[in-house]
Backbone as ProteinMPNN parsed JSONL, in Angstrom:
{"seq_chain_A": "MIAGVDRDEFVLFKFTDAEKENDLRWEHSKEFEYKGEMYDIVETQFKGDTTYYWCWWDYEETQLNKQLDGLLAFAYKKDTRTHKNQKILQSFYKSLYFSDSKIPFAFHSDQLNLICPSQGGYFKTHSHAPPVPPPELV", "coords_chain_A": {"N_chain_A": [[-21.87, 102.971, -10.246], [-20.811, 103.63, -12.782], [-22.367, 105.837, -13.29], [-21.687, 108.095, -12.168], [-19.019, 108.52, -13.826], [-17.251, 110.46, -16.177], [-18.006, 111.311, -19.651], [-16.08, 110.991, -21.401], [-14.328, 109.27, -20.849], [-15.147, 106.696, -21.409], [-14.968, 104.018, -24.022], [-15.978, 104.192, -27.776], [-17.297, 102.639, -29.91], [-18.08, 101.4, -33.109], [-20.132, 99.229, -35.031], [-20.982, 97.191, -37.806], [-24.221, 95.005, -38.559], [-22.607, 92.624, -39.558], [-20.375, 92.699, -38.62], [-20.552, 92.792, -35.491], [-21.815, 90.081, -35.339], [-19.521, 88.532, -36.666], [-17.012, 89.525, -34.752], [-17.484, 90.111, -31.987], [-17.493, 87.974, -28.942], [-19.869, 87.517, -27.253], [-20.839, 87.907, -23.652], [-23.014, 88.335, -22.061], [-26.052, 90.252, -22.698], [-25.424, 92.873, -22.201], [-22.406, 92.655, -22.119], [-19.197, 92.283, -23.781], [-16.538, 90.846, -25.787], [-13.914, 92.038, -27.564], [-11.45, 91.8, -29.607], [-9.585, 90.286, -27.597], [-10.648, 91.785, -25.527], [-12.655, 92.811, -22.675], [-15.634, 94.461, -22.49], [-18.309, 96.44, -20.829], [-21.172, 97.655, -21.895], [-22.686, 100.784, -22.021], [-23.962, 102.45, -23.112], [-26.184, 102.64, -26.102], [-26.579, 103.05, -29.18], [-28.714, 102.874, -32.365], [-27.968, 103.734, -35.885], [-29.065, 103.205, -38.98], [-27.347, 100.73, -40.615], [-25.497, 100.554, -38.593], [-24.511, 100.253, -35.419], [-24.184, 101.638, -32.648], [-21.916, 101.89, -29.778], [-20.912, 102.845, -26.57], [-19.12, 102.332, -24.165], [-17.509, 101.013, -21.374], [-14.213, 99.999, -20.751], [-13.285, 97.101, -19.545], [-11.141, 96.606, -17.585], [-10.072, 94.802, -14.915], [-11.633, 92.41, -15.272], [-10.826, 91.999, -17.812], [-8.128, 91.1, -17.568], [-8.28, 89.252, -15.819], [-9.416, 86.9, -17.297], [-7.286, 86.565, -19.373], [-5.37, 85.821, -17.353], [-6.63, 83.451, -16.566], [-7.016, 82.066, -19.08], [-4.245, 81.703, -19.59], [-3.239, 79.935, -17.414], [-4.678, 77.655, -17.859], [-3.688, 76.921, -20.244], [-0.663, 76.45, -19.794], [-1.384, 74.2, -18.003], [-2.399, 72.614, -19.154], [-0.302, 72.144, -21.349], [2.142, 71.837, -19.97], [1.862, 69.952, -18.194], [3.065, 66.82, -17.219], [1.623, 64.323, -16.288], [-0.832, 64.495, -17.793], [0.069, 64.52, -20.68], [1.133, 62.055, -20.819], [-1.034, 60.246, -19.735], [-2.649, 61.195, -21.937], [-0.862, 59.685, -24.086], [-1.032, 57.04, -23.089], [-3.67, 56.621, -23.516], [-4.013, 57.321, -26.248], [-2.117, 55.215, -27.285], [-3.897, 53.166, -26.574], [-6.424, 53.04, -28.133], [-5.16, 52.898, -30.545], [-4.412, 50.018, -30.618], [-6.728, 48.657, -30.703], [-7.689, 49.231, -33.396], [-6.02, 48.061, -36.377], [-4.306, 47.427, -39.271], [-3.697, 45.817, -42.34], [-0.922, 45.924, -43.105], [0.454, 46.278, -40.528], [0.516, 44.326, -39.254], [2.505, 41.858, -37.213], [2.898, 39.376, -37.816], [3.929, 36.482, -40.043], [1.791, 35.313, -42.582], [0.183, 32.351, -44.398], [-0.832, 31.942, -47.446], [-2.644, 29.78, -47.402], [-4.152, 30.104, -44.719], [-5.666, 31.766, -44.745], [-8.791, 31.93, -44.17], [-11.165, 33.703, -42.728], [-13.879, 35.128, -44.152], [-13.853, 38.867, -44.451], [-15.504, 41.706, -45.125], [-14.548, 44.302, -45.032], [-11.527, 44.055, -45.09], [-10.826, 44.114, -47.242], [-11.888, 41.565, -48.258], [-10.968, 39.448, -47.045], [-9.995, 38.036, -43.684], [-6.942, 37.754, -42.14], [-5.623, 34.699, -40.223], [-4.141, 32.961, -37.726], [-4.553, 29.962, -37.714], [-5.3, 26.415, -37.814], [-5.607, 23.522, -39.633], [-7.675, 21.041, -38.135], [-6.258, 17.673, -37.051], [-6.193, 15.0, -39.292], [-6.382, 11.588, -39.337], [-8.528, 11.971, -36.436], [-7.208, 12.433, -33.3], [-6.748, 9.851, -31.494], [-8.333, 8.772, -28.34], [-6.788, 7.623, -25.009]], "CA_chain_A": [[-20.475, 103.205, -10.371], [-20.478, 104.548, -13.99], [-22.703, 107.069, -13.608], [-20.246, 109.328, -12.333], [-17.473, 109.029, -14.841], [-17.101, 111.463, -17.497], [-18.266, 110.3, -21.154], [-15.212, 110.859, -22.199], [-13.684, 107.845, -20.299], [-15.856, 105.867, -22.106], [-14.667, 103.945, -25.322], [-16.765, 104.335, -28.348], [-17.359, 101.364, -31.038], [-19.312, 101.271, -34.303], [-20.165, 97.977, -35.858], [-22.509, 96.839, -38.493], [-24.6, 93.731, -37.913], [-22.43, 91.56, -39.576], [-19.234, 92.815, -37.409], [-21.438, 92.226, -34.358], [-21.68, 88.739, -35.55], [-18.384, 88.005, -36.259], [-16.128, 90.14, -34.338], [-17.565, 89.94, -30.711], [-17.957, 87.534, -28.267], [-20.644, 87.906, -26.074], [-21.222, 87.628, -22.208], [-24.535, 88.646, -22.07], [-26.475, 91.507, -23.365], [-24.545, 94.297, -21.781], [-21.318, 92.499, -22.24], [-18.74, 91.725, -24.906], [-15.136, 90.681, -25.611], [-13.625, 92.276, -28.67], [-9.646, 91.613, -29.53], [-9.168, 89.879, -26.226], [-10.372, 92.735, -24.194], [-13.606, 92.982, -22.178], [-16.342, 95.844, -22.46], [-19.372, 96.673, -20.46], [-22.158, 98.421, -22.078], [-23.225, 101.752, -21.299], [-24.978, 103.063, -23.729], [-26.366, 101.975, -27.524], [-27.532, 103.987, -30.342], [-28.699, 102.9, -33.853], [-28.227, 104.554, -36.639], [-28.987, 102.788, -40.075], [-26.948, 99.525, -40.461], [-24.67, 100.725, -37.748], [-24.997, 100.063, -33.728], [-22.848, 102.637, -31.866], [-21.507, 101.417, -28.405], [-20.46, 103.572, -25.736], [-18.652, 101.125, -23.523], [-16.594, 100.798, -20.085], [-13.191, 99.151, -20.689], [-13.501, 96.23, -17.98], [-9.608, 96.2, -17.342], [-9.735, 93.601, -14.378], [-12.108, 90.892, -16.179], [-9.502, 91.195, -19.076], [-7.247, 90.202, -16.926], [-8.387, 87.655, -14.884], [-9.579, 85.967, -18.633], [-5.944, 86.166, -19.671], [-4.487, 85.129, -16.611], [-6.944, 81.877, -16.464], [-6.351, 81.364, -20.428], [-2.562, 81.287, -19.421], [-3.529, 78.999, -16.295], [-5.234, 76.622, -18.44], [-2.469, 76.652, -21.327], [-0.033, 76.098, -19.123], [-1.633, 72.935, -17.205], [-2.362, 71.036, -20.361], [0.822, 71.703, -22.124], [3.412, 71.386, -19.109], [1.591, 68.878, -17.04], [3.677, 66.025, -17.677], [1.053, 63.166, -16.43], [-1.119, 64.596, -18.864], [0.628, 63.788, -21.617], [1.59, 60.621, -20.314], [-2.473, 59.618, -19.619], [-2.853, 61.287, -23.478], [-0.085, 58.913, -24.857], [-1.659, 55.848, -22.892], [-4.642, 56.571, -24.118], [-3.917, 57.191, -28.031], [-1.606, 53.454, -27.739], [-4.73, 52.049, -26.296], [-6.836, 53.482, -29.354], [-4.396, 52.455, -31.708], [-4.466, 48.904, -30.316], [-8.167, 48.536, -31.169], [-7.643, 48.923, -35.107], [-5.146, 47.766, -37.302], [-4.202, 47.623, -40.793], [-3.122, 44.537, -42.828], [0.423, 46.138, -43.105], [1.058, 46.24, -39.237], [0.352, 42.657, -38.687], [3.565, 41.307, -37.162], [2.985, 37.868, -38.265], [3.736, 36.289, -41.497], [0.619, 34.16, -42.606], [0.238, 31.691, -45.639], [-2.475, 31.773, -48.389], [-3.801, 28.563, -46.748], [-4.43, 30.298, -43.528], [-7.048, 32.742, -45.114], [-10.073, 31.555, -44.153], [-12.622, 33.938, -42.754], [-14.252, 36.476, -44.802], [-14.175, 40.142, -43.67], [-15.61, 42.686, -46.161], [-14.002, 45.6, -44.204], [-10.287, 43.838, -45.1], [-10.859, 43.723, -48.788], [-12.956, 40.186, -48.36], [-10.411, 38.498, -46.192], [-8.91, 38.555, -42.589], [-5.827, 36.719, -41.773], [-6.021, 34.1, -38.721], [-3.283, 31.99, -37.541], [-5.258, 28.866, -37.153], [-4.692, 25.548, -38.402], [-6.725, 22.908, -39.473], [-7.684, 20.048, -37.339], [-5.837, 16.892, -37.654], [-6.956, 13.953, -40.017], [-7.508, 11.443, -38.78], [-8.593, 12.793, -35.44], [-6.447, 11.9, -32.434], [-7.519, 8.472, -30.543], [-8.183, 8.672, -26.665], [-6.279, 6.392, -24.673]], "C_chain_A": [[-20.265, 104.07, -11.584], [-21.534, 105.618, -14.073], [-22.178, 108.142, -13.007], [-19.121, 109.491, -12.968], [-18.139, 109.52, -16.199], [-17.364, 110.41, -18.561], [-17.024, 110.342, -21.842], [-14.097, 109.748, -21.822], [-14.378, 106.811, -20.757], [-15.213, 105.378, -23.294], [-15.88, 103.72, -26.44], [-16.384, 103.195, -29.403], [-18.466, 101.662, -32.173], [-18.924, 99.772, -34.922], [-21.304, 97.952, -36.632], [-22.821, 95.365, -38.032], [-23.5, 92.747, -38.011], [-20.715, 91.476, -38.668], [-19.541, 92.204, -36.07], [-21.145, 90.516, -34.239], [-20.682, 88.069, -35.415], [-17.358, 88.25, -35.362], [-16.19, 89.86, -32.929], [-18.169, 88.945, -30.311], [-18.684, 87.966, -27.031], [-20.829, 87.347, -24.906], [-22.358, 87.186, -21.897], [-25.017, 89.869, -22.882], [-25.455, 92.992, -23.396], [-22.803, 94.093, -21.679], [-20.705, 91.608, -23.233], [-17.275, 91.467, -24.759], [-14.792, 91.182, -27.008], [-11.689, 92.606, -28.536], [-9.045, 91.118, -28.676], [-9.538, 90.903, -25.092], [-11.967, 92.625, -23.924], [-14.054, 94.43, -22.085], [-17.89, 95.469, -22.0], [-20.161, 97.82, -21.107], [-22.664, 99.535, -21.261], [-24.527, 102.177, -21.83], [-25.214, 102.664, -25.381], [-27.156, 102.789, -28.563], [-27.463, 102.935, -31.677], [-28.876, 103.888, -34.691], [-28.171, 103.724, -38.246], [-28.451, 101.404, -39.849], [-25.778, 99.615, -39.678], [-24.95, 100.791, -36.308], [-23.42, 100.996, -33.168], [-22.686, 102.082, -30.199], [-20.951, 102.34, -27.866], [-20.024, 102.601, -24.77], [-17.384, 101.499, -22.308], [-15.482, 99.723, -20.116], [-13.082, 98.501, -19.325], [-11.928, 95.861, -17.69], [-9.657, 94.911, -16.324], [-10.485, 92.51, -14.763], [-11.033, 90.887, -17.333], [-8.578, 90.613, -18.445], [-7.098, 89.128, -16.091], [-8.621, 86.444, -16.299], [-7.851, 85.851, -18.896], [-5.109, 85.495, -18.415], [-5.08, 83.407, -16.278], [-6.764, 81.31, -17.886], [-4.586, 81.088, -20.362], [-2.037, 80.079, -18.723], [-3.499, 77.627, -17.266], [-4.416, 75.831, -19.462], [-1.265, 76.058, -20.615], [-0.197, 74.563, -18.48], [-1.834, 71.739, -18.297], [-0.838, 71.147, -21.209], [1.982, 71.343, -21.293], [2.928, 70.288, -18.169], [1.928, 67.436, -17.619], [2.657, 64.209, -17.974], [-0.176, 63.473, -17.433], [-1.067, 64.288, -20.485], [1.022, 62.491, -21.337], [0.178, 59.972, -20.194], [-2.737, 59.834, -21.402], [-2.15, 60.045, -24.494], [-0.592, 57.531, -24.413], [-2.969, 55.674, -23.667], [-5.027, 56.673, -25.818], [-3.196, 55.619, -28.133], [-2.837, 52.764, -27.794], [-6.149, 52.035, -27.592], [-6.552, 52.647, -30.423], [-4.521, 50.95, -31.764], [-5.807, 48.296, -30.571], [-8.475, 48.416, -32.294], [-6.335, 48.744, -35.393], [-5.293, 47.679, -38.752], [-3.458, 46.295, -41.312], [-1.313, 44.802, -42.946], [1.186, 46.128, -41.849], [1.242, 45.248, -38.62], [1.899, 42.093, -38.69], [3.697, 39.993, -37.692], [2.822, 37.556, -39.7], [2.209, 34.941, -41.568], [0.893, 33.369, -44.022], [-0.977, 31.921, -46.218], [-3.152, 30.996, -47.751], [-4.194, 28.976, -45.679], [-5.825, 31.435, -43.588], [-8.345, 31.926, -45.248], [-11.492, 32.162, -43.341], [-13.02, 35.407, -43.245], [-14.6, 37.664, -44.116], [-14.372, 41.267, -44.635], [-14.593, 43.889, -46.042], [-12.18, 45.338, -44.56], [-10.122, 43.579, -46.401], [-11.053, 42.03, -49.026], [-12.092, 39.231, -47.524], [-9.804, 38.721, -44.615], [-7.979, 37.007, -42.593], [-5.839, 36.267, -40.433], [-4.94, 33.579, -38.921], [-3.766, 30.445, -36.98], [-4.941, 27.469, -38.44], [-5.837, 24.507, -38.298], [-6.721, 21.605, -38.553], [-6.941, 18.932, -37.637], [-6.61, 15.938, -38.349], [-5.79, 12.894, -39.654], [-7.721, 11.964, -37.615], [-7.599, 11.919, -34.103], [-7.296, 10.622, -31.427], [-7.405, 8.885, -29.107], [-7.82, 7.458, -26.048], [-7.375, 6.193, -23.406]], "O_chain_A": [[-19.632, 105.121, -11.492], [-21.49, 106.319, -15.084], [-22.337, 109.229, -13.563], [-18.319, 110.404, -12.775], [-19.069, 109.159, -16.92], [-17.128, 109.201, -18.542], [-16.919, 109.711, -22.894], [-13.129, 109.488, -22.536], [-13.974, 105.759, -20.261], [-14.719, 106.332, -23.896], [-16.819, 103.042, -26.021], [-15.208, 102.932, -29.655], [-19.584, 102.125, -31.948], [-17.814, 99.315, -35.196], [-22.378, 98.485, -36.351], [-22.066, 94.652, -37.371], [-23.225, 92.042, -37.04], [-20.126, 90.479, -38.252], [-18.903, 91.263, -35.598], [-20.507, 89.895, -33.389], [-20.525, 87.212, -34.545], [-16.68, 87.266, -35.065], [-15.168, 89.395, -32.424], [-19.227, 88.633, -30.858], [-18.243, 88.589, -26.065], [-21.022, 86.133, -24.968], [-22.722, 86.06, -21.557], [-24.263, 90.39, -23.703], [-25.01, 93.756, -24.252], [-22.028, 94.976, -21.31], [-21.203, 90.546, -23.606], [-16.726, 91.813, -23.712], [-15.531, 90.642, -27.831], [-10.991, 93.278, -27.777], [-7.831, 91.326, -28.698], [-8.97, 90.947, -24.001], [-12.642, 92.351, -24.916], [-13.343, 95.382, -21.763], [-18.577, 94.58, -22.502], [-19.787, 98.963, -20.842], [-23.019, 99.406, -20.09], [-25.654, 102.257, -21.342], [-24.157, 102.339, -25.922], [-28.364, 103.021, -28.522], [-26.448, 102.314, -31.991], [-29.678, 104.804, -34.508], [-27.026, 103.666, -38.693], [-28.988, 100.777, -38.936], [-24.906, 98.795, -39.962], [-25.843, 101.597, -36.047], [-22.2, 100.918, -33.314], [-23.741, 101.955, -29.577], [-20.263, 102.966, -28.672], [-20.963, 101.834, -24.558], [-16.453, 102.262, -22.564], [-15.703, 98.633, -19.589], [-12.864, 99.078, -18.26], [-11.649, 94.666, -17.59], [-9.275, 93.869, -16.857], [-9.899, 91.446, -14.561], [-10.469, 89.856, -17.7], [-8.199, 89.506, -18.829], [-6.173, 88.381, -15.772], [-8.086, 85.335, -16.297], [-7.3, 84.836, -18.47], [-4.23, 84.665, -18.644], [-4.395, 82.452, -15.913], [-6.381, 80.143, -17.975], [-3.935, 80.331, -21.082], [-1.052, 79.391, -18.992], [-2.587, 76.809, -17.38], [-4.372, 74.609, -19.602], [-0.936, 74.957, -21.056], [0.774, 73.806, -18.46], [-1.57, 70.537, -18.312], [-0.352, 70.109, -21.657], [2.825, 70.59, -21.782], [3.736, 69.785, -17.388], [1.152, 66.909, -18.417], [2.702, 63.381, -18.883], [-0.551, 62.431, -17.972], [-1.965, 63.925, -21.246], [1.246, 61.951, -22.42], [0.236, 58.848, -20.693], [-2.978, 58.859, -22.113], [-2.744, 59.559, -25.457], [-0.629, 56.714, -25.333], [-3.234, 54.682, -24.346], [-6.01, 56.235, -26.415], [-3.646, 54.84, -28.973], [-3.081, 51.941, -28.676], [-6.742, 50.983, -27.831], [-7.303, 51.911, -31.064], [-4.734, 50.479, -32.881], [-5.729, 47.069, -30.628], [-9.401, 47.659, -32.587], [-5.486, 49.265, -34.67], [-6.367, 47.859, -39.327], [-2.612, 45.789, -40.574], [-0.546, 43.844, -42.861], [2.41, 45.997, -41.895], [1.949, 45.119, -37.62], [2.515, 41.88, -39.734], [4.826, 39.615, -38.003], [1.984, 38.046, -40.456], [1.867, 34.049, -40.791], [1.812, 33.778, -44.732], [-2.029, 32.078, -45.6], [-4.293, 31.329, -47.431], [-4.915, 28.082, -45.237], [-6.65, 31.755, -42.731], [-8.789, 31.399, -46.268], [-12.554, 31.546, -43.242], [-12.602, 36.494, -42.846], [-15.499, 37.654, -43.276], [-13.336, 41.828, -44.992], [-13.934, 44.298, -46.998], [-11.457, 46.309, -44.337], [-9.241, 42.784, -46.729], [-10.421, 41.389, -49.865], [-12.597, 38.128, -47.318], [-9.093, 39.715, -44.465], [-8.202, 35.83, -42.878], [-6.007, 37.055, -39.502], [-4.498, 33.55, -40.069], [-3.336, 29.929, -35.949], [-4.499, 27.587, -39.583], [-6.704, 24.44, -37.426], [-5.608, 21.165, -38.265], [-6.763, 18.975, -38.854], [-7.808, 15.958, -38.067], [-4.589, 13.166, -39.651], [-6.836, 12.811, -37.499], [-7.426, 10.706, -34.214], [-8.351, 10.76, -30.806], [-6.331, 9.348, -28.724], [-8.327, 6.381, -26.362], [-7.348, 5.171, -22.721]]}, "name": "protein", "num_of_chains": 1, "seq": "MIAGVDRDEFVLFKFTDAEKENDLRWEHSKEFEYKGEMYDIVETQFKGDTTYYWCWWDYEETQLNKQLDGLLAFAYKKDTRTHKNQKILQSFYKSLYFSDSKIPFAFHSDQLNLICPSQGGYFKTHSHAPPVPPPELV"}
């Protein structure tokens, strides 16, 4: 397909090695994305530390990628089920861990009876000592 195309219709890029590493997202050795546009490499030349690429601007693939990105963004941002599921999952994870200041119960100092180093020495429980004397069975 590209053999019959006039060289003037190609896009010429000049990149240093650092620019190739930082500015290009490679699909494979003959195709890259640059500034949101897809390009197919037709010819490559190396001059010193600069690489010259004559490229075919792949308009169709660029448009497909943009549509796909838009659809994914729409699906994740607009899907109420996804948001609801994320909130449920977040709430579940928050319920697994708590800090002392969020415990909704009032505790007395005599109820601090379990040692827990991660909570600064003690873990608060709501337990009572067994009755003294023990109850008698009838």
